[in-house]
N, C-alpha and C positions, 0 to 999 in steps of 0.2 A: 563448568569449571575447566580452566585451561589445564594442559597436561602437566606443566610445572607445578601448579597448585595441587593437583592430584598426587603427584610424586612426593611433594613436601608433606602433605597430610599423611600419606601412607608411611613414610619413613620417620617422621618426627612426632606426629600428634595422634595418630590412630592407636587406639587401645586394642591390642591383639591378645586374645586368650583362647585356650582350647575350647572353652564353652562361653558363649556370649561374645563380648567385644563389640567394636564399632563396625557395622556392616557398610556404612557410608558416612559422608561428612555430616549429614543430618543427625546420624547416631552419635557422633562426637559432640555436636552442639547440645543434644538432649542430655548426654551424660554429664557434661559440665554444668548445664543449667540445673539439673536435678541435684547434683552434688552441692552446689552453692546454696540452693534453697534449703538445705538441711539446717542452716543457721537460723531459720525463721521458725515461728510457732507452727506446730503441726497442722493446724487448720488452715494456715495461710501459705503453706509450701507450694501447693499446686499452682496457685495464682502467680506467685513470684517466679516459679520455674518457667511459666509461660512468658512472663515479661522478659526474663533473662534470655530465653530462646529467641524471642522476637528481636532482641538486640544483636544476637550472634548471627542470625540468618542473613545471608548476603554479605558477610564480612563487614558489617557496619561497626560493630564493637569487637575489638580483638584483644582478649586477655593475653598476657604474655605466655610464652611457651611453656613455662612450668605449670601454669594453670591448665592450659589446653591439653598437655600431655599427662598430667597427674591427677586432676580432679576426678573423683568417682572411680578410680581404678583400684583402690585398696592397697596400692604399693607404698612402700616406706620411703616416700619422697616428699620434699617440701614444695609448696606452691609459691614460695618466695624466690625471686631472682637475686635479690640484692642483700648482701650482708657486709657489715664491717665488724671485724672480730674485736675481742676484748683488748684492753691495754696490755702491751707486752711488758711484763715485769723484768727489770734488768738483772736477771739471775738465770743460771742454767735451768733451774726448775721452772721458772716462769716462761722461758723461751720455749722449752720443749712441751710444756703444757699447752701453750698457744699453738704449737705445731700440731698436736693431737686434735685440738678443737678445729683447726683449719681442715685437717684431713676428713673429719666427720662431716663437716659442712660441705666440702667439695663432693664427697661421696653421695650425698643426697641431691646434688644438682645445683647448689647455690654458688654464686660467684662471690668472692670475698675481697675486702679491702683491709689493709693493715698499715698502721703508722709505725715506722721503725725509729722514729725520733727519740723514743724512750731508751734506746740501747746506747751504752757508752761508746765513744769513738775508738777507732783502731789505735792501739798503743797505750790506752789508758790502763792504769793499774787495776788488777782484780785482787782486792785485799783478801787475805786468808789462804790463797793458793800460790802466791808468789809468781803470778803470771800476768801477761798483758792481754787486754781485750783484743779480739780480732775485728770488731766493728760491725755495724748493722748490715753492710753489704755482704759480708761473709755469711751471716745467718740467713740472708735472703736466698743464698745458694741452696741452703738446706730446704727451705720452703719450695723452691723451684723443683728440686729433685723429688720431693714428696708429691707435688702436683703431677709431675711426669709419671710417677709410679701409679698414682690413682688412675690416670688415663690408660696406662698400659694394661690395667686389669679389666679393660673393656668399658670403663665409664666414659661419659660424655666429655667433650672438650673442657678442660679446666680453665678458669679465668681468675686472675688475681691482680689486684692493684697494690702497689707499694708507694707510700708517700714518705717524704723526709722534710723536716723544717729547714728553711733557708739559712738559719743560723747554726745548724748542726756542724760540728767540726769536720765530719766526713762528707759534707755536701758535694765536694768536688768529685770524690770517688763515686758517689751516687749518680751524679750527672754523667760521668764517663762510663758507667757500667755497661751500657749496651754497645760500646764501641768494639767490643769483642764479639764477633759473629757467633750466634747461637747461645750466648750467655744470657741467663735469666729470661729465657724465651717464653716462659709461662707467666711472666709479670708484665704489666704495664706500669710505667714509672711516672710519677708526678711530683713536682716540687711544690711545697706549701709556701707560697709567696705572701708576705705580710704587706700591709699598707706602709709600714715604716721602711721596709726594704725598697718599695717602689719609689717612695719619696727620696731615699738615699741614691737610687739610680738617677733620678731626675736631677739631683743637685751634685752628682758625682762625689758623694761623701764616702767616708770610710764605713766599713761594715765589720762588726765583731762576730767571730765564731766562738760559741761557748756551749758548755754542757754542765749541768749540775752545779751552777753557780761559779764555775771555773772558766776563766778566759783562756782560749787556746791561741788564737792569732787574729790579726786584723788584715783585711784586704779592701780594695776599692769595690764598692757595690757594683759599679758599672762593669768592672772586670768580671765579676761573678755572673752578672746578668748576660754579658756577651758569651760567657762559657756555656750557659744554658741555651742561648739562642744558636750558637754554633753547632752544638750537639743535635739540637732539634732540626736545624737546617740540613745537617749531614746524615743523621741517623733516625730522624722522625721521633725521637724521644730525648729527654723527658717532656711531659706536658706540664702546664702551669695551672695551678689552682690558686685563686685569690681567696685565701682562707679567712682573712678578717672580714671580708664582705659577706662570705657565707655565714659566719657566726653572727654578725650584726643584723642580718636580714632574716635569721631563723625564727620562726614562730615560737620555738621552744628555747630560745636563748636563756630564759629564766631558770631552766632546769637541766641543760645539757651543754656540753662543749664538743665541737666537731673538729677532728683532725685527719679524717680519711674519707674516702668515697668508695662506692662499689667499683668494679672493674671498668665500667663504661663511663663513670664520672657524673651521671645524671642524678645520683642519690648520695649526697653528703650525709653521713650517718654518724651517730655517737658510738662509743664502745658497745658491742653486741647489738647495734641497731640493725633492723630488718625492714624491708619494704617490698611489697609486691607491685606489679605493674600492669597497665592496660592502656590501650590506645583507641581513640575514636577515629575511624577512617573517613577523613574529610573528603576524599575522592568520591565516596559513595553518596555524599550529601549535596552535591551540586545539581541544581535544576537548570534545564535548558542549556546544557553544555555546548560550547562553541558559538552560542548565539549572543547578540548584543545585550540581551537581558539576563544572561547567565548569572546565577547567584547561589550562595550557600544557604541552605534551608536552616535558619537559626532556630526555628521552633523544633525541628527534628534534632538539632544539636543539643538543645536543652533537654528534650525527652530522653535521648540516649545517655546524656551525662547523669541524669538522676538515676537511671537504671544501673549504669556502670559504677557509680559510687557505692550503691547498695551491694552490687556483686563483689566488688573488691573488699568492702568491709566484711561481708560474709566469708570471703576466702580466708581472712585472718582467723576466723573462728573455727574453720574446718581443716586448716592446714596442719601438717606435722612440722616440727622444728628439730634441726639437728641437735641443738643444745637448749636446755631449760632457760638459760640466761637470755637467749634470743626470744623465746616465747614470752618471758616476762616483759622484756623491752617492747615487743610488738603489741602486747595487750595493754600495756600502760599508756601507750601513745597512739596506737591504731593508725600509723602512717600508711598512706596509700600513694601511689604514683600514677595518676591518670594523665595521659597525654594525648597526642594526636599522631597520626601517620597519614600518608597520602597528601600532605600539604602541597607539594610541588605539582602533583597532578591536578589538584583542585584549582591552583592558580592557572594552569594551562587550560582547564575547562572554562575558566572565567576570562580567558584571553589576556592574561596579565603576565608580564615577564618577571621571573623570580629575581628579587633584589632591587627592583625598581621602586620608586616612591609610591606608586599605586599598590604594589604588592605589600609594602610595609604597612600601609593604611589598612588593607584587608586583613593582614595577619593580626594586627592589634585588635581589630573588630572581632575576629573569630575567636582569638584566645581570651579576650576579655569576656566574651559571652560564655565560653567554657568555664573559666575560672569562677565567675559569679554563680553559674548554675551548680558547680561542684560545691561551693560553700553553702549555697542555699539548700542543696540536697543533704549535706552533712549536718546542717543545723536542724533540719526536719528529722533526721535519724536520731539526733541527740534527744529531741523531744519525745521520740518513741522508745528509744532503747537506752538513753543515757549518754552523757559526755564521756570522753576518754578519761581514764582515772586520774591523770596528772593535770587535768584542766584546772588552772588557777585564773578565775575570772578577771581580776584586776591586771595581773601580769600579762595574760593572753591578749586582752583587749587593747593593751598599750603598745603592742607590736606594730611596726610601721605598715606591714602588709594588711593587717586586720583593720587598721585605721583608715586605709584607702578603700575599703569595701563600700558598696552602696548602703545607704542608711537602713533599709529594711533588713538586709542580711546582718549588718552590725547589731541591730536591735534584737534579732532572733537569737544570735549568739549570746548577747547579754542576758537574755531571758532564760534560755535553756542550755547554754553551752554549745559545744560542737562535738560531733562523734569522732572526727579524725583530725589530729593535730596539724598535719600537712596533707595536702590533697593532690597537687599537680606536679608533674615532672615530665620531661620529654626524653624518651629513651630512643636509642637506635633500634629499629624494628626489622632487622634484616630478614630473618626467616619468616616471621609472621606476615610481613609485607609480600613476600613471595607466595605464601599460602593464600593471600587475598588478591590473587590475579596479578602479582608483580606490580603493586602500586609503589610509588616513591616511598622511601623510608623516613619515618619521623618528620623532622623539619628540613631534612636534606633536600637538595635539588635532585632531579633525576640524574642518576650516575651515568647511565648509558641508555640511549633509546633502544638499542638492541645489542645483544652479545651472544657468543656461543657458549654452550654449557655441555660438559662431558659427564656422562653417567656410567659407572661401572655396573655391569649386569651380573646376575648370579653366576653365569658361566664364565666370568672373567673377561668377557668382551666389553668394548666400550661403544656407546652410541653418542652421537653429537647432535644437538638441536639448537636452533636459534630461539632466543627468548626476547620478547619485545615488551617495552613499558606499557602499562595499562592505558595511559592517555593516548599513546601512539596508536594502539590497536583500535581504540574508540574513534580516533580521527580518521583512520583508514576506512572503517565501516561507514562513517558519515560522509566522507568526501571521495573515497576511492583510493586504490593502491597507488596510483600515479600522482596524486595531489601533492603539490609542493608544501613544505612545512612553513607555517608562519614564524615570525621572529621570536614569538614567545615560547617556542620549543627550544629550550636551552638545557645544557647539561653541566655537571660539575666541572668539566674540563674547559668549557667555553666561558664560564663566569669569571669575573675578577674577584680577588680577595675582598674588595669592598662590598660586592654584592652579597657574598656569604656573611660577612660581618654585620651588614645591615639587617639581615633576617634574624640572626642570633640576638642582636641588641633589641630588636623590636619585640621578640618573644619573651625575653627575660623578665620584664616587670610583671608578667601574668603567670609566672611559674614559681611555685613555692620553693622547690628544691633547686635543681639545676637542669641544664640542657645538654644533651649529647649532640655535638655538632662538630664536624670536621671542616675546616676552611682549606679547600684544595687550592694550591698555588702552582703556577707553572714551574717546570724544572729549571728554566732560565732566569727566575726571579733573582734580583740582586740581594745580597745579604742585608743591606740597609733597608730595602723595601720589605723584606721578610720580617726583620726585627720590628719594624714599625707596625705590622699587623698586631703583634702582642700588646704594644703600647696603646694602640687604638682600642683594642678589646677591653683593656683595663679602664680607659677613659670613658668608654661607652656604657659601663655598668655591668659587663659580663662577669660571671663568677669563675670562669676558666677559659682557657683558649687552647685549641689544638689545630695544628696545621698538618697538611700532608703534601710533601713535595717529591714527585717521582725522581729517583736518582739511581746510581749504580748500586748503592747499598740497600735501599729499601725496595727497589724494584717498582713494579706497577701491579695493578690488581686484576683488571679484566681484559679479556680479549674481545673487543667490541667492534661493531660494524660502523660506529659513528664517531670514533675518536678523531680529534684534530691532529694529535701527535702520534707517531708510530709507537706501539707498545709491545712488550714481550708477549709471546703467544702463551699466555697463562689462562687456565680455565677460570670461568666466573665463579666456580665453587670456592676459590680462594677467598673471595669477598663474602660469599654465602656462609662459609664455615666461620669466618672471622666475625660475622654479625649474628651468629647463633646466640640464643640466650644462655648464659651471660654473653653479651655481645661484644662487638668491636670496641676497642678503647676510644671512646669519645666522652670527655675531651682528651682522648689519646688516639694515636694514629693507627694506620693500617699495618698489615703484616710486614715484618722486616725482611723475610727471606723466603724465596720460593724455590723448591727443588722439583723440577718436572711438573707434570700435570697433577693438579689436586682434584680428586674425583670422589663422588659419593659411592658408597658401597651399600647395596641393599641388604647384604648379609655377608658373613665371612666366607672366604674362598672355600669351595669344596675340594676334597683331596682326590686327585686322580689315582688310578690303579697303580701307576708306576711313576717314580720320580728319579731325577738325577741327584746323586749325592756323593759325599766324600766324608771320610772318617779321619780324625786327627787324634794324636796321642799326646798326653801331658803326663810327665812324671814329677810328682811333688815331693819334696824332701820328707815331710812328716808322714807320708802315706807309703805303706809297703806295696800298695797296688796302684797301677797307673789308672788314669782317667781317659776314657775314649769319648770324643765329641763327634757325633755324626750330624751333619747338616745336609738336609735335602732341599732341593730347589724346584720351583715351578717355572715354566717358560710361558710367557704371555707376550704377544705382539713382538716376537723375536728377541725378547729380553728376559734374562734369568733373574729371579729374585728369591731370597731365602723363604722357605715355606714352613719348615719345622726343624726342631733340634732334639737330639737324644743325647743324654749324658749318662754314661754307664761306668761302673767300677766295681771290683770285688770288695772294696772298702765299705763295709756295712755301716760304719759310722756316718758315711756321707749319703746313704741311701735316700733318706727323707728329703733333705734339701736339694739333692740332685734331681729327684723326681718332681719336686715342686718347681724348680727352675726350668726343667724340661717342659712342663705343661704351660707355665706362664709365658715363656719366650715364644713357644709355638703358637699360643693364642694370639699374641701380639703380631707375629709374622702373618698369620692368616687373615688379619683384618686389613691388610694392604697399607698403602701410604708409605711415607718415609719412616722406616723402622730403624734407621741407623743410630737413633738415640739409645737403643739397647746396649750398643757397644760403649757409649760414653758412660752410662750408668755402671756397667760392670767394671770398666777400667778405673773408675773412681773409688772403688772399694779397697780399703787397706785392712790388713790383719794386724791387730796390735801385738801379736806374737812375732811378727816379722814376715817378710816375703822371701824371695830367692832370686838369684841371678839366672836368667834364661837368655841364651843367645847374645851375651854381652850387655844385656839390659836388665835393670832391676825391676822386678814385677812385684807389686806390694801385696798381692794375695792370690790364692788359687782362683777366686772368682774373677779377678782382673786378668789372669792368664786365660780363662775361658773367653773373656771379652776380647782379648787379642786374637784368639783363634777365630772367633766370629768375624772380627774386623778383617783379618787376612783373607778369609773366605769371601766376604762381600767385595773386597777389592779384586780378587782373582776372577770372580764371575762378572765383573763390570757393574755391580750394583752401586758402588760408591767409589769415589776417587781416592788417590793417595793423600794421606795427611802428613803434616809436619810431625816429626817425632815429639813425644811429650818430654818436657824437661826432666832430667834425672835428679834424684835427691843429691844434695851436696855431700852428705856423709852417710854412707851405707857400708855394710860389710863387703869386703872384696870378694870377687868371684872365687869360689873354692873354699871360703871360710864359712862353714855351716853354722855360725852362731845365730840364734834366734832370740826373740824377746821372751823372757820368762813369764808364764801366765800368772805367777804369784807376785813377784816384785817388779816386773816390767823392765828389768835390765836386759841388755843385749848380751847375755852370757849363758844362754840355754843351749847346751851342746850335747851331742850323742857320744857317750863314753861307755865302753864295755857293756853294750846292750841296753843301756839306760839313757833316757833323756834327763840330763841333770843341769841344775843352775849352779854356776861357779860363784854366784854372789850370795844367794840366800840358802843354798843347800837343797832346794826343792828337787824331787826326783820322780820321774815317771818311767818305770821299767817296762820293757816290752818282752 
């Protein structure tokens, strides 16, 4: 196993425990195989465990990261990657109930999708409270902050998808939301585009924006389409989901309606929908690689598919679920998402250029074989274990995808039903592809034949290594280091948008759900050519479209040895982190912003015996005692970065939260990376009782004041640059006027008089 595969296994998938745990990769495979066999009858478990292990050995079948990392560990985690949360009720209770459910799901490692189209637009009346609604985008900010907080507690990278209907009155705000750098950074955004809208764009017709039966305004459909395209051209978001096509082609259209997807877009799901993933590694199935008679072993593909379907179906039975509603949805429909990875490397082994007519023919042959084998396996499982509970024979057999199956499979479903309502999906497989000797990811082309990768070591030092694509390494072994590469060695940067689109369109008819695919376009592509990619994607039958155009705003992803265009010197781990499960937004684009090198950390930084530090003093009006904030720094590679924080005061009422804040912020600092978001979170907190003026600026809370201290310290040590000052409130008490908001009535008339804090409006008093 290559060094990068070993590192990925050790950091992401190895089960580490004081007693037991995975001693090697074979131990991890055995753990997963045994765990998934528990869904079988006791007398049959050993035989099935052996079958499962035979599929895992050699990276031939790759369950998604949640299964590899969680199965058989006893940890309170889910084995599902993909969730769409429940419908958000347009009320304060419904919104924050949804927020709580999202937090619980993210905490267990699931990626989530949300449709915000159910929330009334900005400015709409909120009856009963005499107020105007703030709109769906404002509530997305709340979700974004929650996701960032979950991550700051040491959890894995959060991933969320937000969708909004093309006829929602706030669609323009949604389209423009990512134009502000750093805003909604934990969300991928996609517009739900209907067939009617695409027809209106084609005919240059008017388009109505409406909500709850009320018409808000009318604009030209083409103007709105151009706004989406311009934002995507400049900022890589939002993506486009052809939602009517998804619902029309859904095997379960008779019992569900879809309006959102998981963060990566390959799983359109109904409210509380859940799906787990796995990929067959096509790169390991090619026989006689680089020879004229090179071919994919279709018999082995069928064997692996039968085993993989059973493994994923069993994973449903042994998995935990963050919410009971998710468990009920999963068991009622038993969705699985079996796909492929290593497709580009398999084409290279067969001496076929990605995107060519020959590659399109091979892709159709391979994915047709996989789809048929998956349906055949699930029909056999239904005969053995029963069909999924919501199976309706007449309705299911009438679905277009089922009608297109070979007669023997169709008849098997008609006789015994089918175990899994939907079976195939193609996900981005960034990290598991690295684990499998760095094969190409999903149906993507090889992104870079080689690139540099930086790894942060336990002592804080960095090592740098070159990582090569699996097919390239095999080519060098076969023909020698100095052999020139044939023209079928292509990468994402050298392919045309038409090549990318040809592959996505070829794969879609054989995929039940959707495909995670990014169409890389050159930085210099004209806006007209760029916009035409999306129109061609719709015309060719795709369910969504995502492009990625390197530019000053989005940056670029890898520092590679084979790029045609010069790129920023950014570590490959930017791409690796972004494609971790839940993975990179496909059909949504790559990371928006990169600040310095992005590196892996094998564990939090150790504390040296001595640190450089500074202590700051804050005096807050409501406290008789000052607060002292001590920030200690660590120096690595000639650069200082914050390492820990201590917040102290004689004010005993603040003891618990000050200690909690001390521990949480210090834990975040010690994990490395860009921790400047801590400043943003603290500065955003306001106290409903009122803030105070400090240094000529209004500070909305004591916690915001602590955030400003940390920000000032980070700037002074050179960890972050100067920022533009935040806009000040339009109407606040003048400096020197110590009126605060009353904790009882909320009026700004809470003053300190004769030793007592008293409200001049309602008479409430708190004497000291």
